[in-house]
N, C-alpha and C positions, 0 to 999 in steps of 0.2 A: 706628508701634507699634500697628497695629491688630491685628494677631496676635502680639504678645509673647508672650501667654501662652500659645498654642499651641507655637511656636517655643522658648520657654525649656522647656518640658513634654518637649517631643520629644528635644532636648537631654540633657534631665537622665535620659530613659529610655534613649537612646543609650550615654551615659555609665555607666548603672548596667549595663547590658547587656554594654559592652565590657571591665569591669574586669576579668574571669574570663581576656578573653584577653590582656589587658596583664600581667595577672598571671603568666599561662602565658610570654609572650615575655620577662618579665624573669627568672623562673627558667630559662628556656632558656640565658641568658648567664651563669649561675653557673656556679664553679668545679667542674667534675668531668668532664673531657672524654676521660679514661681510660678508664672503659667504654664510654662513646659510640663511641670509636677502634675500640675492640676489636670493639664489636658492627658497626660498619661494616666490618671487617677479615673478619668469619666471617659472621652469620647474617643482619645487614641485607639484602644483596642478595636472598636467599630472601623476607625478608619483604614487600621492595616488590615482588618477582615475583609471590607470591602474592597481595598486595593487587591490583596491576593486573589479574592473570588473573581474581580475582572480581569486581571491579567491572564489566571487559568481558564476562565470561558474563553476569552479572546483568542487566545494561542491553541484550544483544543478546537475551537470551531475554526479558525485558520488552518490550521492542519486538517480537517476534514474535506474544508472546500479546496485547500492549494495541491495535496499529495495526489489525490485521485486525478484531478484535472491536469496536472502535469504531466502523469503517467498516459493518461487517455491522448494527450495534444502529441507527446514527444514519441509514443510506441503504437497509436492505433488511428487506422483511417477514420478519424471522425469527421462526420460531415462537416463541411466550412472548415478544416483543420488549419490552412494558410490563415485564414482571416482571423481566427481565435487565438493565433501565436502572439498577435499584437493586441487584438481586442481585451483579452485577458489581464492586460495591465492597465487599461483605462480604468477601472474602480480608484487606483490611486493617484488621479488625477481629480477627484470629490473631495472636498474635504469632508471630513467625518460628523462634523456640526451640521451641517448644511444638509447631509443624508440624514442625520437625525432629525433634523425640523422637518424633512419630506415626509418620510416615514410616520412619525409621531402624526402629522395633519391627515395622512392617510389612514393609519390603524387606528386610531385614539378615538374614543366611546363615539365623541361628536364627529368622526372623520366619516367619508362618503362610506369606506366598506362596511363598516359597524352599522351605519345608519342602513343601507340596503338589505343587511341580514335581516334587520329587524323588521322591516316595510315586507320582505319577503316572506317571512315565517310569522309574522305577526307577534312578534315577541314585544313588551311593553316596557322593560328596563332590564337593568343588569344582573338582577335576580333571576329571570327568565334562562339564561344563557351564559356560558363560559368562553371568553375571549383573551387569549394571552395579552397582558399588559404589557405595551410598550414602553411605557417608562417605568421601567423597572433594571436592576442588575443584570437580568438575562437580555432585556431589549438593548440595552447599552453594548452589552457585548456582541451582541448580532450584529449591530450597525457598524461597531468596530471592526467587527471581523471582515464584513463586507467591504470595506475599504483597505483593510491590512492584510487580506491573504494572498495579493501577489507577489508580496516576498516571498510567502514560500514557494509558490508556483514556480517563480521564475528561478529562483536556486536549485530548486528539485527537477524543474524541465532540463537544465543545463546538466544537471548529475546524471539524469537517464539517459540523455545524449551521448554522454560521455563515456558510457560504460561500454564495455567490449561486448560485441556483437557475438563473437566466438563464443563467450562464456554463457550466453542466452541460448544459442542453438545447440550447446552441449546439454545443458539441463531438460531442454526440449527433446532431445535424442533419449534422454535418460527416462524420457517419460511424463515429464512436468508440462501440466496443462499452463497457458497463458497466466493465471490467476494464481497458480502455485511457483513460478516463475517470478512472477513479481514479490508474492509474499517471502521468498525462501531466498530469493537471489538479489534482486532490483532495489530492494525496501532496504535491506540492512546496508548495501553498498552506497546507496543515496542517504544514508542516516545524518553522517556530518551535516552535509548539505542542508537539510532540512532541520535539522537543531540551529544551525547558522540563520536561517530563515524566521524561526521560531522564535530567536532570541531578539532579533530585529523588531518582531511583532511585540514582543513584551517590551522592549524600552520605548516604544511608540506609545504602547497602552499606558505605561508608568507616566510619562509625559504630558497625556492627553487634559486637557482642561475643559476646553468648550462642551466636548460631548456630553462628559460625566455632569457638568454644571447645569446645563439645558435639561438633565436627565434627575436633578437634584438629587444625586448618589453623593457621598461624603466619600471622597477618597482623598489621597495623601496631597494630590495636587490642588484640590479646593480647600484642605485645613490648611497648606501655605498661603494662600491667597486670602483667605479668612483673618489666618493667625496677623500677618503683615499689615493690611489694609482695615480689619476692623478693631483687631486688638491692638495695634502700632508696635508691635513687637517683632521687630528685625531679627532679634536674635533666637526667638522660638522658632520665626520660619526656618532661619538657618539651620535649626538643630535638626526639623523637619525634612529639609531638603537633603540634609545628609544621610538622612535614614534611606531616601529616595536614591542617593548615589552611591551608597552601599549595595542597593539593588542592582542597581545598572553596573557596579563593577563585577558585581557576582554574575551578571549577564554576560557582560564583556570576556571574562574569564571561561564561561561556558563555550564562548562561540570561538575562543582562540584555540581552545582544545580540541573542539569540534573540526576546526578548518586545519590542525595539526595531524587529525586523524586522516582528514577528506586527502591529502597530499599522499598517504599512503594506499588508499582502497581507491580513488578515482583514477584508475589507468585504462584508457583503450590501448588496443592494439596501433590506433592511428591513420590506417588506410583501410576502412573498413565499410561496405554500405550499410546505410541506417535499417533498421529492422522496423517493419509498420505491420502489426498484426489487423487482417483486415475484419471489419464490423459489420454486419449485415442484416437486415431485417430488424426486430425488434430492438437488440442489442446496441445496433446504429442508432436508432431513434434514443432511445434511453441518453447513451452516451452525448449526443447532441443535444439533448434538452438539459441534461446537467452542466455543459459547458456554456451553453447559450444562456440560460437560464441566469447562471452569475454574472454574465455580462449584462442582462437585463436588469438584473435585482441590484448589482455594484453601480451602475452608471447609465445604462438606457432608461429606465423608470425614473429615476430621479432628474437625469436631466430633461427628458419630456416634460416632466411636472414644472420644473423651475423655467423652462421654456416657455410654456402656457403660463406662469405666472409672470413672467416678464413682458410677454406680449399684452396683457389684461390690466397689468397697472402699470403700464410704461409712462403715460403721461404723469403718474404720482413718483414716478421714482427718477425721473430724467430730470434732476436737477443739479445746481452749482456744486453741492458736498457730493453728490455722486461723481459727477466727472475729475473731481479733484482725487475721491478714493479711488478710481478706476487708473486714474494715471499714476498713483503712488503704487498700486499694486503691479502693474504692468513696467515699472522702474523698478522696484524691488526683483521681480520675475526677470527680468533681461540683465540686471546685473549677476544677480545669480548664474545667471544660464553663461554668463561672461565668463564668471570666474572658475565654473565649471569647466568650460571651453579651455580654461588658462591652465587648470591643473592638469587636464587631458593631456593637453599640447607638451606639458612637462614631462609627465610619464612616457609620451611615444617619442620623444627625445631621448630619454632614459633608454628606453627598450631599442631604439634605434644604434645607440652608442655600443650597446652589449652584443647587438646581431653584428655589426662591424667586428668587434673583438672575436667573437664564435668563427666568421668566416678567416679572420687571420691564424687563429689558434685552434683548429679544430681538430689538428693530430693531437693536439695534447689532452691529458687525461681532466678536462673542465670539471669542476663539481656544481651543482644548482648552487649550494652556498657561496661560492666563489662569484658566479655572476649576479647573484643579487648583491652582494657587496659593490661590484663595481657599477650597478642600478641605483645603489645607496636605497635600498628597500630591501623589508624582510622577506623571507623566503617564501612565505604564503603568497605577500602580494605581488611579489616578481613571478612567481608561476602565474597568478591570475593573470595581471598586466599581460605578459607574454603569450597566452594561450589568446587572449583576448587580440593580440596584434598579430598573430601568426596562424592561429586554428592548431596549433600543435605544441606540444611541450617541449622544454628545451633542450632536453635528452634526444627526444626525438628529432629534433631542427638538427643536432649534432649530427646523430646518425645519416641525417638524409644527407647533409654536405660531404660525409666520407663517402657515401656508396655513390652518389654522383661523381666527385673525382675520382674513384677507382674505376667507374664506369669509363671514363675517358683515356685512363692509363691503361687499361685492358684492351679497350679497341682501338683506340687512336695510334697509341706507343707500343701496342703490342706487350704488354708486360705481365707476366705469370701473375695469377692469384696473390701468390704470398709476397711476392717484390709489393704489388700494390697495397697490400695488407698492410706492409710495413711503412709505407711511405704515407697512409693516411691515417693511421692510430690504430688498426687493429691488431690483434693480437696472433694470429695466425691466417695463412689463405682458407683454410676451413670455415674460420668462423665467418669471413667476408662472402664468402660463396654462397654460405647459409641465408645470411641477410640479406645478399643479392638476388637470391633466387624469392625471398619472403617479398621483397619490396618489389621489384620488376616483374616474378613472373617468370623469369627463365633463368637458368645456369648461366655464368658467365661465356662458357663453350658455345653453348647454344647462342647467344647474342651476337659472338665473334663470328661463327660462320654464317648468321644471317647480314652481319655486316659487311663481311667480304663477299657476298653474293650479290651484295647492292638490296636485300630487301631491307636492310634496315638504316634509318638514316639516325643521325643525332646534332640535336641543335642544342647548345649551351649559352645561357645568357649569364 
């Protein structure tokens, strides 16, 4: 009964969050099958085809934008790399339908870009030239990918930074170029994290309504909206929603499988200096253009255009309705931020409790599964939150505790390596000596000699 409160609270929260899903499934089994059968015979195949094509297009473009950018920022000296680390997250702040509106106004037939091309080359109409249609499935996929690729970028970049630098150095010693090291080593190791990002992008694309509605593309989300409000059939809308729910469940299952594999492969040595490939000349310019071009296309250009609209039409838009809408948006944003902070505080408190347990029982053979149970988290969630709080893995943290305590025993108390090893939980003196030299850079005897001669002082807090 030690964690009964946590367990009961977790189940109550899960039940509360699951009630809408249960209501959806219940509504789907209501009697109204004629309309759904009619849709299945007529337009549902088009809805499924458009939805699948859109998800596939957005995921592919997000991978194209996110993975190379993550590797360049994590592993290379790109111009403005420090600013890029946070600037590449800014497209997530732009609503996709707003970006769709901006680019449609810019790239449509009547927009300034095509009008300028016609004036420059003397074209009279659309038959005189070809220009990609922004109001299309491909245009919607491109706009959504510009907003959603940071999901892939963030997870892939974190994965590249966590990879062992020793492995990459070994591949270079074996004759691999940086590109070959990326293709043969870094990319396979980061594949689980990339798949998690791609799954998040796919789920966001499935749930999008405003962008596809603006582009007049019939997907499952628009079908649910039209069926419910147009035909007044809640049961048919629920059936279509269950199809989307099934797709989301499959994506979550894929994400969990990828995260389990990530636990196995994402192992760095823990105390290595980051590796940075220098990029000079044309390569540095092209890398900078690619990364900053994504920031420009996904955030800066839409922001500048929207700011221009706001200045030009300020008098028309500043109305009591606008003030009320803005207040509602700020209130919802603030409430969401507070809830996120409260959730984060709860997670930090759970990790802090586990840290106290580790400091008290570091001599025991603690497992990650046991520590995750103490934190009332899944193993993957515990590993993620622990590393976010301590910048290291749970097992590496325990090893650090043992080595620091063994150093105190050997230098301050004069214990032999074998005795100190037994007291801190190591199996033998040779094992603690190997780990000691790998961690501190010197053997215990070398440190002891420097300590006795006054060349080494140890402060433990």
